N, C-alpha and C positions, 0 to 999 in steps of 0.2 A: 504494500500500500504506500503510495507516494505522499509526501508531505510538502506543503508550500513553505518556502523560506524567503524572507524579505531581508535584504542586506544592502550595504553600500559597497559598490564595486568600483574601485578607482575613482571615487568621488561622485558616483551616480547611483541613485536609488534603483534597485532592480529586484526582481523576484524570479523564482524558479520552482519547479516541481522536482523533488528529488526522491530517489529510492533509498530505503534504509541502508543499503550496502554501498551506495555511491560515495566516492571520495570527492573532496574539494577539487583535487587535480582533474578528475574526470569531468566534473561540472564545468569548470573554467574552460577546459579544452573543447569539450563536446557541445556545450550549450551556448557558450559565449565566444568561441573561436579564438581564445587567448592561448597561444602556443609557446609563450616564453618559458613557463615552468614545464618541465618534462619528467617523465618517469624513467628512471634508470634501474635502481635496485629494488624498488617496491617495498623496502623495509625501513625507510627513514634513516638510512645510514650515510647517504652520499651528499645530500643537500641540493641536488639538482632541482628538486621540486619545491624549493623553499618559497613560501608565500607568507605575507604578513597579515595576521588576523588580529584586528583591534590592537595593534602595536606589538604583537608577539610573533616571532618567526615560528612557523610550523612546517612540518613535512606534509605537503599536499597529498602525497600518496597514502598517508595514514589518517588524515583528518577527515572525519565524516562530514559530508555536505549538509546533512540534517542538523548539524550543530552550529551552523553559522547564522541562524535566524537572529536578526538585530545587530549583527557584527559589521565591522568595517574591514574590507578586504583590499589589500594593496598588492598588485602584481608588478612585474617589470614594466608592463605596458602603461601603468599609471604613474610612472615616475617622471616622465617628460612633461614639462609645462609649456604654456604658450611662449614663455621666454626662451625655451630651449631645453637642453639636456640638464638633468640634475647634476650637481658637481661631482657626485660619485661616478656617474656615467662618463662625464668628461674626463675624469682622472683615469678611468679604466682605458679609455681610448688613447689618451695622451701617453700612457705607459705601456701600451700594447699588452695589457694584462689578460690576455687570452690567446689561444691558438685556434682551436676548433670552435670555441664559443659555446659549447654545449652546457658547461657549468656556469657561464657568465651571469645569466639572470639571477640565479640563486646566490652567487658570490656578491653581486651588487646589492641585492636586498639585505643580505647579512651585514655587509660593510656599512650600509646606510644605518641599520639598527645599532651597530657597534658605535658609530660616530654620534648617534643621538645619546647614547649612554655614557660615552667616554670621548670627549671632543679631541683629545690629544693622546691616543694610546701609544704605548711603547711597542716595539717589534714583538716582544714576548706576549703582550696583551693581545695584539692582532692575531698572532699564531694561535693562542689559546681560544679566542672567540670564534675564529674561523675554522677551527679544527673539524667541525662537522660537515664542512663543504669540501668535497674532493675534486681536484682538477687532475684528470687523467693525463693531460699534456704536461703537467708539472710546471705551470707558469707561476708558481708560488712567489718567486722573487719579484716579478712584475706586479703581482697582486698586492704584495706588501707595499711596494713603492706607490701604487695607485691609491691605496688607502691612506698612506702618509700624505700624498698630494691632496686628496679629497679633504683630509683633516684641515690642511692649510687653506684650501679654497673656501670651505664652510666657515672657518674662523674669520677669513677676510670678508666674506659675505655678511656675516653677523656683525662685524665691526663697522661695515659700511652702513648697515641698517640702523645701528645704534649711534652713529656719529652725528 
């Protein structure tokens, strides 16, 4: 028996009918055509399917769609604004922090969340926070550089707004 869920998806109010076994990842990909998050391991171990649910990063492959009623969902597709790319996205591009790009959406969402919690993380703090996101191409050096650059960009942006 399907259940209706009403939620905010990348800033827009939406609703959907979901089956009890349906995952958030399936809902986003199949019903809303959002392909940024992908399924790789199906066990919540790789971080490729990372989605932000009301400020909390979750594994979309394990998170039941029926639990998102009233929640706010952010995917990689919702990060870009009218002004352009989010500073984390810019930093990933500037530092070539990807090769195949498969893990990049999850990495960017986790990096965004990290920098919301810790505006100036050390390399060890970055490694610790990002440990649940695997890059099979091993672009970890560039990913760390990108997060460091994004930290600076966000701090400059904040200082500009507060000046």
